[in-house]
Every structure is written in C-alpha cells, then in structure tokens.
C-alpha positions in Angstrom: -14.1 -13.1 16.6 -13.4 -9.6 14.7 -13.1 -9.5 11.0 -9.6 -9.2 10.1 -10.4 -7.1 6.4 -12.5 -4.6 8.9 -9.6 -4.1 11.6 -8.0 -0.5 11.5 -4.1 -1.1 10.9 -3.1 2.0 12.8 -4.0 0.3 15.8 -4.6 -3.8 15.2 -1.5 -5.6 14.5 -3.6 -8.8 13.5 -1.6 -11.0 11.4 -3.8 -11.4 8.6 -3.3 -7.8 7.8 0.0 -8.0 7.5 3.0 -5.6 9.5 2.8 -2.1 8.7 6.4 -1.6 7.0 9.0 0.9 9.3 8.7 4.4 8.8 4.9 3.9 7.5 3.5 6.8 10.1 5.3 9.0 12.2 2.9 10.0 14.8 5.7 12.8 15.7 5.0 15.0 12.3 1.9 17.3 12.2 -0.2 17.8 8.9 1.4 21.3 9.4 4.6 20.2 9.6 4.0 17.9 6.4 2.9 20.8 4.7 5.6 23.0 5.5 8.2 20.8 3.8 6.0 20.2 0.8 6.0 24.0 0.5 10.1 23.8 0.8 10.6 21.2 -1.5 8.2 22.9 -4.1 11.0 25.8 -3.9 13.8 23.7 -4.2 15.0 22.7 -1.1 16.2 19.5 -1.2 16.5 18.9 2.4 12.6 18.6 2.8 11.8 16.2 0.2 14.1 14.0 1.8 12.2 13.8 4.7 8.9 13.5 2.9 10.6 10.3 1.2 12.0 9.2 4.3 8.1 9.3 5.9 6.6 7.6 2.9 9.1 5.3 0.7 7.7 2.4 3.7 4.5 2.8 2.7 5.0 3.7 -1.0 7.0 0.6 -1.4 4.7 -1.8 0.7 1.7 -0.5 -1.6 3.6 -1.4 -4.9 4.4 -4.5 -3.6 1.0 -5.8 -2.5 0.0 -3.8 -5.9 2.1 -5.7 -8.2 3.4 -8.9 -6.5 6.6 -8.4 -7.6 8.9 -7.1 -4.6 11.9 -6.4 -5.9 10.3 -4.8 -9.1 8.6 -2.7 -6.2 12.1 -1.7 -5.5 12.4 0.8 -8.9 8.9 1.2 -8.7 9.1 3.5 -5.4 12.7 5.1 -6.4 10.8 5.9 -10.1 7.6 7.4 -8.1 9.2 9.5 -5.7 11.4 10.9 -9.2 7.9 12.0 -10.2 7.1 13.5 -7.4 10.1 15.6 -7.3 9.8 16.7 -11.2 6.0 17.9 -10.8 6.3 19.1 -7.3 5.2 22.2 -8.7 1.9 20.9 -10.1 1.0 19.8 -6.5 -1.0 22.3 -4.4 -3.3 22.2 -1.2 -6.0 24.1 -2.7 -8.9 22.2 -0.8 -8.6 21.5 2.8 -8.5 17.9 1.7 -5.8 18.3 -0.2 -3.1 15.7 0.9 0.8 15.0 -0.2 0.5 11.4 0.5 -3.1 11.3 -1.7 -1.1 12.8 -4.6 1.9 10.7 -3.7 0.0 7.3 -3.9 -1.8 8.3 -7.2 1.8 8.6 -8.6 2.9 5.4 -7.2 -0.7 3.2 -8.1 0.1 5.1 -11.7 3.9 3.7 -11.9 2.7 -0.1 -10.6 0.1 0.1 -13.6 3.3 1.0 -15.7 4.6 -1.9 -14.5 2.1 -4.3 -14.6 1.3 -3.4 -18.2 5.1 -3.9 -18.8 5.2 -7.7 -16.8 2.1 -8.7 -19.1 3.9 -7.9 -22.5 7.0 -9.9 -21.3 5.3 -12.3 -18.5 8.2 -13.6 -15.8 8.1 -16.5 -13.4 6.3 -15.1 -10.2 8.3 -14.1 -7.2 8.3 -16.1 -4.0 6.3 -14.1 -1.1 8.7 -13.3 1.7 7.5 -10.3 3.9 8.4 -9.2 6.9 6.1 -11.9 8.8 8.1 -14.4 7.5 11.2 -13.7 9.6 11.0 -16.1 12.5 12.1 -14.2 15.6 13.8 -15.5 18.5 12.2 -18.3 21.2 9.6 -18.2 18.4 7.5 -21.8 17.7 8.8 -22.7 14.3 5.5 -24.3 13.9 3.1 -21.3 14.4 5.2 -19.4 12.2 5.1 -21.6 9.8 1.5 -21.8 9.7 1.5 -17.9 10.0 3.9 -18.0 6.7 1.3 -20.1 5.0 -1.8 -18.1 6.2 -0.2 -14.6 4.7 0.9 -16.5 1.5 -2.4 -17.8 0.5 -4.2 -14.0 1.5 -1.6 -12.4 -0.9 -2.4 -15.1 -3.1 -6.0 -14.4 -2.8 -5.4 -10.5 -2.8 -3.3 -10.7 -6.2 -6.5 -12.5 -8.4 -8.9 -9.3 -7.2 -9.0 -7.2 -10.2 -6.2 -4.4 -9.8 -9.5 -1.7 -8.6 -10.4 -3.7 -6.2 -6.6 -4.4 -4.9 -5.5 -0.9 -4.9 -9.1 0.3 -3.1 -8.6 -2.8 -0.5 -4.6 -1.8 -0.2 -5.4 1.4 0.7 -8.1 0.9 2.9 -7.1 -1.9 4.9 -3.3 -1.9 5.0 -2.7 2.1 4.6 -5.3 2.9 7.1 -6.7 5.8 3.9 -10.4 6.7 4.5 -13.0 5.7 1.6 -12.8 9.7 0.2 -8.7 9.5 -0.1 -9.0 5.8 -1.6 -11.4 7.7 -3.8 -9.4 10.6 -4.6 -6.4 8.5 -5.4 -8.3 6.8 -8.0 -10.3 9.3 -9.3 -13.7 8.2 -8.2 -16.3 8.3 -6.2 -16.9 7.3 -2.1 -19.3 5.4 -3.8 -17.5 3.1 -6.2 -15.1 3.1 -3.5 -17.0 1.3 -1.3 -18.6 -0.7 -4.0 -15.4 -2.1 -5.1 -14.0 -2.5 -1.2 -17.5 -4.7 -0.4 -16.9 -6.8 -3.9 -13.1 -7.1 -3.0 -13.8 -8.6 0.7 -16.9 -10.9 -0.3 -14.2 -12.5 -2.8 -11.7 -13.2 -0.5 -13.7 -13.9 2.3 -14.9 -17.0 -0.7 -11.6 -17.7 -1.4 -9.6 -17.7 1.6 -12.5 -20.2 3.3 -11.7 -22.5 -0.2 -7.7 -22.1 0.2 -8.4 -22.6 3.6 -10.1 -26.3 3.0 -7.7 -27.6 0.4 
C-alpha cells in the first residue's frame, strides 16, 4: 500500500492528501505566459494581475487555511496576501532562472498567515469545525463511507495542526501543493537540507500520531 504522505498531489487523488483546490493548477498556462503576465502587471496592467490572482487564489487560500486552521480568517488573509503582492510587485523580478512568482507569493502568504497566528495567540478564539471539499457528499455516495472519509480527514487536519509551524509549512507546500524542496526552501528562506529534515520529522510525527488516533 502506498504512503499517502509521499504521493504527488499533481498526479494522485488519494483522499488523505485532500482534494486540490479548483484552479490551483492550469496546464494551459506555461511559465513563459506567467512571466509575461507578471511583467505586464509590474507595468501597471491590472488585467494581468487579475489573471495571476485567478490562477493562484485557490492555492493561496488552501495554503493559509492549512497553516492557520481558520477557514474564515483564511479568506481575509488571502485577500491581504494579494494586496501586499500588488503593492510590492515591482520588488519581484526574474533575476535567477529558479525565480518563480508562485514561490514569492507563497512567501507573502506565509508571512500573512504568521501575522494572523500571532494575533490569535494574543486573542484566542474557539477553534472552528473542519469543513472541506471532501465534506460535501456527492449524489449516490455511500453515507457511511463519506462519514468515514470525513472523520479520517478531520484526524489528519488535527494532527497537521499539532506540528510546529515550520514543519507544517514545509509539509503543506510539499505534499498539498507539490513544491520541490528547493522551492520550499526559497519560500521559507532556509536550506534544502533543512526542509528535508523538517519534512522527515513531520512525517514521522504524523505517522505516529495518526496511528494513535486510529486506536482511540
């Protein structure tokens, strides 16, 4: 049996990974097309920036929610992320071949999410109940099976939220969004070796924690 924590979300659809958000990947938009949109947006083309927002609003919202656990707050944080990106777009450039708009945007999203987490620690609120696309029952679906899937996803969500923020960030970007370790390292401003170590520790913890939760 394959390990769901090692599956590629761009090709697999294992329930444990969670369904990729609509619009998170557009195979019709090449890197060159995206680069052109970024350059046009940098020159003040609002339609080009709107196209970038359409491409990345799903991934950004999903990433922030999985980082903070606050679905309602993630909506506001995603909006803040794009406002910050728009205001600072001229600071971004493709100086190096590995520079990507997506990693720069995820870096802004992470900083925005961390700001929210710090505010929540100062003003704690009641945790929100997990809701997700996997919670929606399809016509003709087995209610018992759907309930089991929702319960499994709830346990995974809770276990992921128990991870330290740096491990959670690395795991979410790698497993849920398919970023390479090099890209995750750029988002987190660290080394690939550090990302590898964080992913290893995160997976070890989740396997042990999920095994414990399954026994309850």
